[in-house]
C-alpha positions, -999 to +999 in steps of 0.1 A: +000+000+000+013+034-011+019+060+016-004+089+010+005+116+036+019+124+069-009+127+094-014+161+111-013+162+149-046+171+168-048+203+188-059+203+224-096+213+216-097+187+189-087+160+214-115+174+238-140+174+210-130+138+200-136+126+236-170+142+239-181+128+206-168+095+213-187+094+246-219+105+229-214+078+201-208+054+229-241+058+246-260+058+213-243+026+202-248+010+235-286+017+234-287+000+200-262-028+206-278-038+240-308-050+220-287-080+207-276-096+240-310-087+256-328-103+226-330-138+242-342-123+275-368-101+259-382-128+236-386-152+265-400-125+289-425-111+266-430-145+248-425-131+212-411-148+182-378-137+163-399-120+136-416-098+164-382-091+180-370-081+144-397-054+144-385-041+178-350-037+164-362-024+128-387+002+142-358+021+157-339+020+124-370+031+103-379+060+125-344+071+126-343+070+087-375+090+084-361+115+110-329+118+091-348+129+059-366+157+078-334+168+095-316+170+062-337+200+053-324+220+084-291+203+092-271+232+075-292+260+089-282+259+125-252+255+148-243+218+148-236+220+184-272+230+192-285+204+168-264+177+186-276+186+221-312+188+211-314+155+195-293+140+223-319+153+248-346+135+227-325+104+228-322+104+265-360+107+269-367+078+244-342+055+263-360+064+296-393+053+280-377+019+269-368+013+306-404+022+316-420+000+289-441-029+304-455-045+272-444-053+237-462-025+220-450+000+246-415-011+238-420-008+201-433+028+206-405+036+229-379+023+203-396+046+177-392+076+199-355+066+207-348+063+169-362+095+160-337+114+179-308+088+185-306+079+148-297+114+137-269+120+163-242+100+144-248+122+113-245+154+133-213+141+148-198+133+114-207+167+101-188+182+131-158+160+125-158+170+087-158+207+097-131+206+124-108+179+111-089+177+078-091+146+056-058+132+067-069+133+103-103+117+098-092+082+097-078+084+133-109+104+144-132+076+131-110+051+148-116+068+181-154+073+176-157+037+167-138+029+199-172+037+214-185+004+199-155-015+216-163+004+250-200-006+248-189-043+247-161-041+273-181-021+298-217-013+286-231-047+275-215-069+302-227-044+330-261-041+311-265-080+311-256-083+348-282-057+356-308-075+333-300-109+347-299-096+383-331-073+382-349-072+348-343-065+311-353-029+316-326-020+339-298-014+312-319+015+298-318+034+331-281+029+332-278+045+295-301+074+307-279+083+338-247+081+316-260+101+288-273+128+311-238+133+323-223+134+288-250+159+278-240+183+306-203+181+297-210+187+260-232+216+269-204+235+287-174+223+268-181+220+230-177+252+210-203+265+184-198+249+149-212+276+126-187+280+097-212+265+073-238+290+080-226+319+059-226+296+028-264+289+029-285+305+002-313+280-006-344+274+014-343+242+035-365+220+011-345+232-020-314+226-003-324+191+007-335+183-029-303+197-043-284+173-020-306+142-029-304+149-066-265+152-068-252+122-086-221+120-067-237+122-034-261+093-044-229+071-048-220+077-012-256+071+000-256+037-018-224+026-004-234+034+031-268+016+028-250-016+016-225-012+044-254-012+069-270-043+053-238-062+056-233-053+093-268-055+107-282-087+090-269-110+117-264-087+146-298-090+163-297-127+165-262-130+179-271-139+217-299-162+207-276-181+182-249-183+209-274-197+236-297-219+214-272-232+186-238-232+200-249-241+234-233-216+258-249-203+289-267-170+292-244-162+320-214-165+297-227-139+274-214-109+295-179-123+295-179-130+257-191-095+249-164-080+271-136-101+255-148-091+219-151-056+230-115-055+244-102-068+211-123-043+191-112-015+212-076-024+207-079-026+169-099+005+162-071+031+168-046+010+148-071+009+118-076+046+122-039+053+120-035+031+090-063+047+072-047+082+075-013+069+064-022+044+037-048+038+010-082+038+026-098+017-001-071-011+003-076-013+040-114-014+033-112-043+009-088-062+031-112-059+060-142-070+040-124-101+028-117-110+066-154-105+073-164-128+044-141-156+057-153-151+095-190-149+084-189-183+066-172-200+097-195-183+121-228-193+106-218-228+103-207-232+139-221-262+158-218-272+194-182-256+199-163-245+230-167-210+245-131-203+235-138-211+198-169-191+198-152-160+212-123-162+188-146-165+157-166-136+169-134-115+177-122-120+141-156-112+125-162-082+147-127-068+137-137-073+101-169-054+106-155-025+124-124-022+103-146-017+072-164+011+088-134+032+096-120+038+062-155+037+045-167+066+068-136+085+065-140+084+026-177+093+028-169+126+049-149+137+018-176+133-006-200+165+003-192+202+000-190+222+032-223+237+025-240+205+021-223+184+049-252+185+075-278+175+047-256+149+032-246+134+065-283+134+077-295+116+044-265+093+047-274+084+081-310+081+073-304+055+045-279+038+069-306+033+095-333+023+071-311-002+055-304-014+090-342-017+096-345-036+063-317-059+074-334-068+106-368-075+091-350-097+064-330-114+090-363-120+110-380-135+078-351-158+070-343-170+106-368-194+120-373-209+156-397-236+165-399-225+200-380-201+225-354-229+235-350-243+202-321-237+177-323-210+151-328-224+115-315-212+082-288-191+100-263-204+073-286-189+045-285-155+063-248-157+062-246-161+024-269-130+021-245-110+043-217-120+020-236-108-010-240-075+006-204-072+014-193-080-021-217-052-037-204-029-010-169-035-022-178-023-056-198+007-044-170+019-021-146+017-050-167+043-068-167+065-037-129+062-035-125+071-072-148+101-067-128+114-037-096+109-058-111+130-085-122+157-062-088+159-047-071+166-080 
């Protein structure tokens, strides 16, 4: 891989901004990710099927997607800090409602509220990153932001599962509410306004959104992001149920498994971020995608294996998933012009969330289970669908890469 540039150092404020955005990302990711390990408990507690649980997961994604389209019209009209805090406050409220849910449909409704606000936070964060960091800094920034994913597995998910098994499945949501409230207060007082884009705005909100959607180059980025989500989310909701009912590990072993996977992810992310800034981002993306394809084939064909084997396979697969996201997101942030970044990121996040929702519904339609304690069926078929999505995504990301190269010259 040919060296591209010497990465720039971060300023003191940039480091502070990274920490706050990473913590924000951590809480939002934890809220979404905790649904997978809680899946087996929720399905058994509420006596619902995998298909019904798929709706719980997908309703968050679809509401986030719809919210993203509406937000796109105003995303470049306001201070990005204010937008971030407003939507983060709504996310905290939605998560609280999840904890208060006492029935299936109340939980579905609460996930919709959480998705409306939480699903847009990532896009606002990425717009802020694109505004205050240069392109040869963004790989490392994405690496640090994705460390929130690793942190959610090292600390968040194990603690959440412990609370869920000790008290009830609602307890993890109260934990997230408390943590997110602290992060909100810190962000309110520490983050600086992000307003450099405001002086470039000339169009009304609806016209601005339409111009963003109709831009051919932007649509290439949108498609690549959508297939990235399809490849990542198709299997995610069924991970805990597959581990317990197919592989045969105990429900009590899940916190340790997620913690080990999280530690490995947390370790790998900064390394991938540095490599993405130093070398060809697309080459790193392709290598990570190939690693994921191999691990998906192995994972979906696992039988009754030891805890250690299951953990190792999960570690490799998760490394592939996350290592794809860092160079892909770094490339995507280089696609829009400054005046379009908020709208582009909102629409991009919207499509990402909706693709995740479609993935959950497709996964729920493919995976079958005779009763709450029987093995999941057709999980190998789901794996082949994941691989197809990854291969398509490699082609689409190549087009994004060539687009960014053309813009740079």
